[in-house]
C-alpha positions as CSV (number, residue, x, y, z in Angstrom):
1,M,0.1,0.1,0.3
2,G,1.0,3.8,-1.1
3,L,1.2,6.4,1.3
4,F,-1.8,7.9,-1.0
5,D,-3.7,4.5,-0.3
6,I,-3.3,4.5,3.4
7,I,-4.2,8.2,3.9
8,S,-7.3,8.6,1.6
9,Y,-8.6,4.9,3.3
10,Y,-7.3,6.0,6.7
11,L,-8.6,9.7,7.2
12,F,-11.2,10.0,3.8
13,T,-13.0,6.4,4.1
14,P,-14.7,6.6,7.3
15,L,-17.2,9.8,7.9
16,W,-15.2,10.1,12.1
17,P,-12.1,12.2,11.2
18,F,-13.8,14.7,9.9
19,G,-16.8,14.3,11.3
20,I,-15.8,14.3,15.4
21,V,-11.9,14.0,15.2
22,I,-10.5,16.8,13.5
23,P,-13.5,19.6,14.4
24,I,-13.0,18.9,17.8
25,I,-8.8,19.5,17.9
26,T,-9.7,22.6,15.6
27,T,-13.0,23.8,18.4
28,I,-9.4,23.2,21.2
29,A,-7.3,25.6,19.4
30,M,-9.3,28.3,17.8
31,F,-10.8,28.6,21.2
32,Y,-7.5,28.9,23.3
33,R,-6.0,30.8,20.7
34,R,-9.4,33.3,21.1
35,V,-9.9,33.4,17.1
36,E,-13.6,33.7,16.8
37,L,-14.0,31.6,13.6
38,I,-15.4,28.2,15.3
39,K,-19.1,28.2,13.7
40,F,-16.9,27.7,10.2
41,I,-15.2,24.7,11.2
42,P,-17.9,22.3,10.6
43,I,-18.3,24.2,7.4
44,I,-14.7,23.9,6.4
45,C,-14.0,20.5,7.4
46,T,-17.0,18.9,5.5
47,A,-15.6,21.4,2.7
48,I,-12.4,19.2,2.8
49,W,-13.7,16.1,3.3
50,G,-16.5,16.5,0.6
51,L,-13.9,17.4,-2.0
52,V,-11.2,14.8,-1.3
53,R,-14.1,12.3,-1.7
54,I,-15.7,13.0,-4.9
55,I,-12.2,13.2,-6.1
56,L,-11.5,9.9,-4.7
57,T,-14.7,9.0,-6.5
58,F,-13.9,10.0,-9.9
59,P,-12.1,7.3,-10.7
60,L,-15.2,4.9,-10.1
61,L,-17.4,7.3,-12.2
62,G,-15.4,5.6,-15.8
63,K,-14.9,2.1,-14.8
64,R,-17.8,0.1,-17.1
65,T,-19.1,-2.9,-15.2
66,P,-20.8,-6.4,-18.3
67,E,-23.6,-6.2,-16.4
68,A,-26.1,-3.9,-17.5
69,Y,-28.0,-2.4,-14.8
70,D,-30.9,-0.8,-15.0
71,F,-30.5,2.7,-12.9
72,P,-27.3,4.7,-13.7
73,L,-24.3,4.1,-11.6
74,E,-23.0,7.3,-11.4
75,Q,-25.4,8.7,-10.4
76,L,-26.2,6.4,-7.5
77,L,-22.5,7.0,-6.4
78,L,-22.4,10.8,-6.5
79,I,-26.0,11.0,-5.1
80,G,-24.9,8.7,-2.0
81,T,-21.9,10.8,-2.0
82,M,-23.7,14.4,-1.4
83,G,-25.5,12.3,1.3
84,L,-22.6,11.2,2.9
85,I,-21.1,14.5,2.6
86,L,-24.7,15.6,4.8
87,I,-24.0,13.1,7.3
88,V,-20.4,14.7,7.9
89,L,-21.5,18.6,8.5
90,F,-23.6,17.2,10.9
91,L,-21.4,15.1,12.9
92,S,-19.0,17.7,12.2
93,A,-21.2,20.6,13.6
94,A,-22.8,18.5,16.2
95,S,-19.2,17.4,17.8
96,T,-18.0,21.3,17.7
97,W,-20.8,22.8,19.6
98,I,-20.5,20.2,22.0
99,T,-16.9,20.3,22.5
100,Y,-17.0,24.6,22.9
101,K,-19.8,24.5,25.0
102,I,-17.7,22.5,27.3
103,L,-14.7,23.9,27.3
104,K,-17.3,27.2,27.5
105,K,-17.7,25.8,31.1
106,L,-15.3,25.2,32.1
107,N,-13.0,28.4,30.9
């Protein structure tokens, strides 16, 4: 496995790194630096994950299988990716909000 395969498999394939872990770390860093960009963290994390996920999906769109399907496989992949983007946005917004509330209580 090459470095690109390892990064794409462990970072951009599952939902939890950009949905939960990276927003929590970024929220903590922004909170202690007193930067008021905390509300943009979920959008930025989701945008990065979605962009890379769509780029990783594009090589699959050009491949054709010998079986004939009644539905377009490419559109199904893109619609599924859009659904996953909404899930990552929800997870990152929830984890950012919860982390921010906990940090405000502790501070």
